[in-house]
Structure formats: structure tokens, C-alpha cells
ChimeraX commands (.cxc) that place a marker at each C-alpha (Angstrom):
marker #1 position -56.81,27.15,-57.99 radius 0.5
marker #1 position -57.14,29.24,-61.16 radius 0.5
marker #1 position -60.42,28.99,-63.05 radius 0.5
marker #1 position -60.88,30.18,-66.62 radius 0.5
marker #1 position -63.93,32.40,-67.02 radius 0.5
marker #1 position -64.95,32.84,-70.66 radius 0.5
marker #1 position -67.22,35.69,-71.73 radius 0.5
marker #1 position -68.74,36.89,-74.96 radius 0.5
marker #1 position -70.88,40.01,-75.48 radius 0.5
marker #1 position -73.89,38.50,-73.72 radius 0.5
marker #1 position -72.88,35.66,-71.39 radius 0.5
marker #1 position -70.13,33.90,-69.46 radius 0.5
marker #1 position -69.03,30.40,-68.47 radius 0.5
marker #1 position -66.68,29.01,-65.87 radius 0.5
marker #1 position -64.48,26.16,-67.19 radius 0.5
marker #1 position -63.88,23.25,-64.81 radius 0.5
marker #1 position -62.87,19.61,-65.02 radius 0.5
marker #1 position -65.80,17.22,-64.81 radius 0.5
marker #1 position -63.80,15.33,-62.18 radius 0.5
marker #1 position -64.04,18.37,-59.90 radius 0.5
marker #1 position -67.84,18.30,-60.08 radius 0.5
marker #1 position -67.81,14.57,-59.33 radius 0.5
marker #1 position -65.29,14.98,-56.49 radius 0.5
marker #1 position -67.48,17.51,-54.69 radius 0.5
marker #1 position -70.73,15.68,-55.45 radius 0.5
marker #1 position -72.37,18.58,-57.30 radius 0.5
marker #1 position -72.46,17.24,-60.87 radius 0.5
marker #1 position -76.18,16.45,-60.50 radius 0.5
marker #1 position -76.86,20.09,-59.50 radius 0.5
marker #1 position -75.63,21.52,-62.81 radius 0.5
marker #1 position -78.36,22.59,-65.23 radius 0.5
marker #1 position -78.80,21.98,-68.94 radius 0.5
marker #1 position -77.88,25.65,-69.49 radius 0.5
marker #1 position -74.23,24.74,-69.04 radius 0.5
marker #1 position -72.11,22.94,-71.63 radius 0.5
marker #1 position -69.51,20.21,-71.83 radius 0.5
marker #1 position -66.74,19.18,-74.18 radius 0.5
marker #1 position -64.46,16.25,-73.49 radius 0.5
marker #1 position -63.68,16.20,-69.78 radius 0.5
marker #1 position -64.46,19.91,-69.31 radius 0.5
marker #1 position -67.67,21.54,-68.13 radius 0.5
marker #1 position -68.55,25.16,-68.91 radius 0.5
marker #1 position -70.81,26.36,-66.11 radius 0.5
marker #1 position -73.12,29.19,-67.06 radius 0.5
marker #1 position -72.59,32.30,-64.99 radius 0.5
marker #1 position -76.13,32.90,-63.72 radius 0.5
marker #1 position -76.61,29.78,-61.61 radius 0.5
marker #1 position -74.22,26.89,-62.15 radius 0.5
marker #1 position -70.96,28.78,-61.68 radius 0.5
marker #1 position -72.35,30.01,-58.35 radius 0.5
marker #1 position -73.04,26.43,-57.29 radius 0.5
marker #1 position -69.37,25.57,-57.72 radius 0.5
marker #1 position -68.14,28.81,-56.15 radius 0.5
marker #1 position -70.27,28.24,-53.03 radius 0.5
marker #1 position -68.89,24.70,-52.75 radius 0.5
marker #1 position -65.29,25.89,-53.05 radius 0.5
marker #1 position -65.84,28.60,-50.43 radius 0.5
marker #1 position -67.54,26.16,-48.08 radius 0.5
marker #1 position -64.51,23.88,-48.33 radius 0.5
marker #1 position -62.08,26.76,-47.80 radius 0.5
marker #1 position -60.53,26.34,-51.24 radius 0.5
marker #1 position -58.94,29.52,-52.58 radius 0.5
marker #1 position -59.45,30.36,-56.23 radius 0.5
marker #1 position -58.88,33.10,-58.75 radius 0.5
marker #1 position -60.37,33.82,-62.15 radius 0.5
marker #1 position -58.51,34.08,-65.42 radius 0.5
marker #1 position -60.91,36.10,-67.61 radius 0.5
marker #1 position -60.96,35.39,-71.33 radius 0.5
marker #1 position -63.23,37.60,-73.46 radius 0.5
marker #1 position -64.26,37.43,-77.09 radius 0.5
marker #1 position -66.18,40.08,-79.03 radius 0.5
marker #1 position -68.13,37.38,-80.91 radius 0.5
marker #1 position -70.32,34.52,-79.77 radius 0.5
marker #1 position -68.09,32.14,-77.83 radius 0.5
marker #1 position -67.51,28.69,-79.36 radius 0.5
marker #1 position -68.81,27.29,-76.06 radius 0.5
marker #1 position -72.33,27.96,-77.34 radius 0.5
marker #1 position -71.80,25.14,-79.84 radius 0.5
marker #1 position -70.64,22.55,-77.30 radius 0.5
marker #1 position -72.80,19.70,-76.08 radius 0.5
marker #1 position -75.50,20.60,-73.55 radius 0.5
marker #1 position -74.47,19.56,-70.03 radius 0.5
marker #1 position -75.71,16.16,-68.85 radius 0.5
marker #1 position -75.17,14.85,-65.34 radius 0.5
marker link #1:1,2 radius 0.2
marker link #1:2,3 radius 0.2
marker link #1:3,4 radius 0.2
marker link #1:4,5 radius 0.2
marker link #1:5,6 radius 0.2
marker link #1:6,7 radius 0.2
marker link #1:7,8 radius 0.2
marker link #1:8,9 radius 0.2
marker link #1:9,10 radius 0.2
marker link #1:10,11 radius 0.2
marker link #1:11,12 radius 0.2
marker link #1:12,13 radius 0.2
marker link #1:13,14 radius 0.2
marker link #1:14,15 radius 0.2
marker link #1:15,16 radius 0.2
marker link #1:16,17 radius 0.2
marker link #1:17,18 radius 0.2
marker link #1:18,19 radius 0.2
marker link #1:19,20 radius 0.2
marker link #1:20,21 radius 0.2
marker link #1:21,22 radius 0.2
marker link #1:22,23 radius 0.2
marker link #1:23,24 radius 0.2
marker link #1:24,25 radius 0.2
marker link #1:25,26 radius 0.2
marker link #1:26,27 radius 0.2
marker link #1:27,28 radius 0.2
marker link #1:28,29 radius 0.2
marker link #1:29,30 radius 0.2
marker link #1:30,31 radius 0.2
marker link #1:31,32 radius 0.2
marker link #1:32,33 radius 0.2
marker link #1:33,34 radius 0.2
marker link #1:34,35 radius 0.2
marker link #1:35,36 radius 0.2
marker link #1:36,37 radius 0.2
marker link #1:37,38 radius 0.2
marker link #1:38,39 radius 0.2
marker link #1:39,40 radius 0.2
marker link #1:40,41 radius 0.2
marker link #1:41,42 radius 0.2
marker link #1:42,43 radius 0.2
marker link #1:43,44 radius 0.2
marker link #1:44,45 radius 0.2
marker link #1:45,46 radius 0.2
marker link #1:46,47 radius 0.2
marker link #1:47,48 radius 0.2
marker link #1:48,49 radius 0.2
marker link #1:49,50 radius 0.2
marker link #1:50,51 radius 0.2
marker link #1:51,52 radius 0.2
marker link #1:52,53 radius 0.2
marker link #1:53,54 radius 0.2
marker link #1:54,55 radius 0.2
marker link #1:55,56 radius 0.2
marker link #1:56,57 radius 0.2
marker link #1:57,58 radius 0.2
marker link #1:58,59 radius 0.2
marker link #1:59,60 radius 0.2
marker link #1:60,61 radius 0.2
marker link #1:61,62 radius 0.2
marker link #1:62,63 radius 0.2
marker link #1:63,64 radius 0.2
marker link #1:64,65 radius 0.2
marker link #1:65,66 radius 0.2
marker link #1:66,67 radius 0.2
marker link #1:67,68 radius 0.2
marker link #1:68,69 radius 0.2
marker link #1:69,70 radius 0.2
marker link #1:70,71 radius 0.2
marker link #1:71,72 radius 0.2
marker link #1:72,73 radius 0.2
marker link #1:73,74 radius 0.2
marker link #1:74,75 radius 0.2
marker link #1:75,76 radius 0.2
marker link #1:76,77 radius 0.2
marker link #1:77,78 radius 0.2
marker link #1:78,79 radius 0.2
marker link #1:79,80 radius 0.2
marker link #1:80,81 radius 0.2
marker link #1:81,82 radius 0.2
marker link #1:82,83 radius 0.2
marker link #1:83,84 radius 0.2
view
């Protein structure tokens, strides 16, 4: 599994399908500090991304990160606040 990890000068977010959060039963554990747009969730790096990573490791699912960096505030900051 390849996960996009977006960063700007001060923060980062892990992009995942909302279905993945539902599938593993962790959607309710994601905080309002993450964002969503369409069927994608953008899990903030400090807590919520770790929640997903722990779940993937526990299930033995291999993953890699595709890092995408911008020198300006990421557009993710303007997406809808995450709601379970």
C-alpha cells in the first residue's frame, strides 16, 4: 500500500480513503484536527496518522509513503474539518 503524505512548512497529513477508516473501525478515533474532502481523509501527522499506522502494523499490512511537499500552506488546510 502506498500512502501519500503531504507536508507544508509547518505540518503534514496522511491521505487515505474514508472507506479504509471504516473498514478497520477507526473512523471514530480520528480527531477534528484532520480534514476531509470527498471520499478522502487527511490525517494530521501528530496523532491521527499514527492511529492508522498502528492499525496497519497490527494487521501486518505493508505500506510506504509517497512524500509530497509544498513551500506554501497546503490546500488541505482549507478542506472540511474531519467528522466521524
